[in-house]
C-alpha angles and dihedrals in degrees: 000000000000116000115228115233118243104229100205091058089055090049089052091049091052092050091048091050092052088049088055089055091045092048092058092063086081098228107151097208091051094044090052087069100033097050097059094072120358103096096027088056091055092052092046092052090047089054092047090061097036116124118195118236124217089216112047088199089066091051090050091051094051097041092045088058092045101043113012097048091057087046090055090045090058090048092052092044093051093048092046093051090045091054094047092046093050094045088052090053090044097233119177120275092243092054091047093051093046090053092049091050091048092053093043093052091043092057091044090054093041105207116159097191114357107092100177121055119179089339095309123118112242124192109234117235098211127218094341088082084088091074091057093047093048092046094054092036089060091049093049092049094047090053094044093051088062092060127090094247108029095168091056090047092050091051092048092050090047094051093044092051094045100047098036089057089066089069106031140359119230123212126261093032089280094156091049087055091049092056093039091058090074092059093041089052092049090051090049092052091045088061092049092052094042092237093163091054090067117099104209118200115247090247091057090060094061093088089053091052089048090053090051092048090050089051092049091049094062099027100258115199140152109201109193091185089079102001097251125158135164097217109001102211097042092043090056092047091047092050091051094047094047093046092050091050091050091052092049090049091050090050089051090050092051093049101039110026111068097187132134094236091058090053089047091053090051091048094049091045088072089063102051091122088059092047091048091054093049093046091049092055089047093052094045102042115018113082095211095120089067088070091059089063091060113097118246093253097143142022090247091060090050091049091050091051091049091050092049090049090051091048094048090052094042102048099068095049091042091052090048090051091051092050090050089062094057121071090196094054092044089054091048092054092039092236113176122200 
């Protein structure tokens, strides 16, 4: 039996994806808002739709196809573009090979942010680290749900991943997955308890807004990419409160705003894995961010920055739209209508 998509979750995924793009512009005042919910929301939604498997090997097979194949696609694309770009600029063979090896080892190690491990320089892999973290997060959760006390196990894995990362950083974003499992588990339990079926009164949401404002006031953030938080407990609470408010807002949009752009957001939200891949290649290869470091000394510089901003926001949705027109590509990315 085919499961009907829930549109407001797709709208939320699209918003979160655009917040990921926005967050990589490196503007502190913008990131102060973006960082309180964008990645936590993704993990919570992933948990909401998670279905345990009796055989973890079967889960690994399916999630490998869904998450690791796109990860490898980004790795191959980045290396290919790097080779073409350097051949075009006629760099030496030794420089070309060193760059290829750096990227290859970087993707094998799978670190999204940490660039030095045990004294060795590691090439960062950019936003696509999320696929690794979600893949292993699903595996951890599936194993923990088979235990007698899964909640205690989830908390133990979370704390181990969080605090161990202060001393060393494991390959394949394992510690990011260990901390992500808490949010995936909370999303999973939210589905079990029908949390999103509740219709809270507007007045009951005031405490949640207060929590978010408190988080904004001191710069709350939980960055899974390297397991950084300002104040661990309050950052988790802030992320949960903000994510829940975003989901409620998206549900309100779906039910009350009959506009084409809302339908477009829901449609594109199905393709966030495609948008993540495109954005990852953008972050790793395209040198556009260098232009943002140039001072606004002329109108032409400002125009160039505006055009780059428009392109960076347009490329992921445009790529998603192109994939939506190809049954073969939809099958490759395991997109379900």
